[in-house]
MIDO-709914 format. One record per atom (N, C-alpha, C): x, y, z; residue in one letter. Coordinates in steps of 0.1 Angstrom, whole numbers, plus 2048, in hexadecimal, padded with zeros to 3 digits. Layout:
// MIDO-709914
XYZA ...
END
This chain:
// MIDO-709914
8087F4800X 800800800X 80980C800X 8048177FAX 80B8237FAX 80682D806X 81083180EX 80D839819X 815846817X 80D852818X 81585F818X 816863826X 82286682AX 82586B837X 82A879837X 82488183FX 82888F840X 82C89284EX 83589B850X 83989F85EX 83D8AD85FX 83B8B286BX 83F8C086FX 8468BF87CX 8528C187DX 85A8C0889X 85F8CE88DX 85C8D189AX 8618DE8A0X 8708DD8A1X 8768E6899X 8868E5899X 88B8F28A0X 8848F78A9X 88A9038B1X 8948FF8BBX 8958F28BEX 89F8ED8C8X 8A88E38C1X 8B48E18C6X 8BD8D68C1X 8B68C98C1X 8AE8C68CBX 8A78B98CCX 89D8B88C0X 8968C28BDX 88D8C38B2X 8948C08A4X 8A08C68A2X 8A78C4896X 8AC8B6895X 8AF8B08A1X 8B38A18A1X 8A789989DX 89B89C8A3X 88F8948A0X 88C895891X 88D8A188BX 88B8A387DX 894899874X 8A0899877X 8AA890870X 8A6881872X 8A387E87EX 89F870881X 89386C879X 888874879X 87C871873X 87E870864X 88687985EX 88987884FX 89186C84CX 89B869854X 8A285C852X 89A850852X 89184F85BX 88784385BX 87F84384FX 87A84E84BX 87184F83FX 87884B833X 88584F832X 88D84C826X 88F83C825X 890836831X 892827831X 88582082BX 87A82682AX 86E820826X 868826819X 86C832815X 86683880AX 86E842803X 86784A7FAX 86D8547F2X 8688627F7X 87286B7F9X 86F8797FCX 8698807F0X 85D8857F1X 85788C7E6X 85689B7E8X 8578A07F4X 8588AE7F8X 8608AE805X 8638BA80AX 86D8BB816X 8698B2821X 85C8B3825X 8578AB830X 84C8A182CX 84D89C820X 84389381BX 849887814X 84587B819X 84A86F813X 83F86680EX 84285F803X 8398557FEX 840847801X 83983F808X 83E83280CX 836826807X 83C81E800X 8358127FBX 839807805X 82F80380DX 8327FA818X 8267F081AX 8287E5820X 81E7DC825X 8187E0832X 80E7DA837X 8087DE844X 8127DD84FX 8197D3850X 8227D185CX 82E7DB85BX 8337DF84FX 83D7E984DX 8387F6852X 82C7F984EX 825805851X 824807860X 81F7FD867X 81F7FD876X 82C7FF87CX 8367F9877X 8447FA87CX 84980887AX 84780D86FX 84B81B86CX 844825875X 837823876X 82F82C87EX 83482C88CX 837820892X 83B81F8A0X 8498268A1X 852825897X 85F82B898X 85E83A899X 85583F88FX 85484D88FX 84D85389BX 84384C8A0X 83C8518ACX 8468518B8X 84F8478B9X 8598478C3X 8638538C3X 8658588B7X 86E8638B5X 8688708B7X 85C8728B3X 85587F8B3X 8528848C1X 8508908C3X 84B8968CFX 83D89B8CDX 8348948D3X 8268968D1X 8218A48D4X 8298AB8DDX 8258B98E1X 82B8C38D8X 8348BF8CFX 83A8C98C6X 83A8C68B7X 8388B98B4X 8398B58A6X 82C8AF8A1X 82B8AD894X 81F8A888EX 82389D883X 81C892883X 81D888879X 810885873X 80F883865X 80387F85FX 806874855X 7FC86A855X 7FE85E84CX 7F185E844X 7F385E837X 7E885D82DX 7E984F826X 7DF847828X 7DF839823X 7D8839816X 7E083880BX 7DA8387FDX 7D882A7F8X 7DC8207FFX 7D98127FBX 7E180D7EFX 7DC8027E9X 7E27FC7DEX 7DF8017D0X 7D48087D0X 7D080E7C3X 7D281D7C3X 7DE8207C7X 7E282F7C9X 7E48367BCX 7E88307B1X 7EC8377A5X 7E18407A0X 7D483D7A1X 7CA84579CX 7C78517A6X 7CD8507B2X 7CA85A7BDX 7D48667BDX 7DF8647B5X 7EA86E7B5X 7EA8767A8X 7EB8837AAX 7EE88C79EX 7F98947A2X 802896799X 80E89E79BX 80F8AA791X 8128B5795X 8148C178DX 8218C8791X 8288CE787X 8338D678AX 8408CF78AX 84A8D5791X 8578D1792X 8598C3798X 8648BD795X 8688B079AX 85E8A5795X 86189F78AX 858895785X 85688A78FX 84A88478EX 846879797X 84E86D794X 84D86479DX 85385779BX 84984B79EX 84D840799X 84483479AX 84982C7A6X 84282C7B1X 8478247BDX 84A8167BBX 84380F7B2X 8468017AFX 84E7FF7A3X 85380A79DX 85B809791X 869806794X 87280578AX 88080278BX 88780F790X 89080D799X 89881879FX 8A681579BX 8AC81E794X 8BA81D78FX 8C2827797X 8CD82179DX 8D78297A5X 8E482B79DX 
END
């Protein structure tokens, strides 16, 4: 399933900046950054629960915000992209 994860971390303190880096690092392990604080992650249900648990353990509920949008398996018809940075196919070939 495709899950869109967005986050807003309060970076006014050194601890906040550290949380921001940790959350981004975890999201990179599971998906593709599509905007500064937005990731598209193609995961199964158990991976999603694991990632969510990791992110919730990092964030400060009093200062930060996490949002998960579950687009499911038929996500292709639910996404429209306009503008800069061409879109990518999450299930396509990735060349490094």
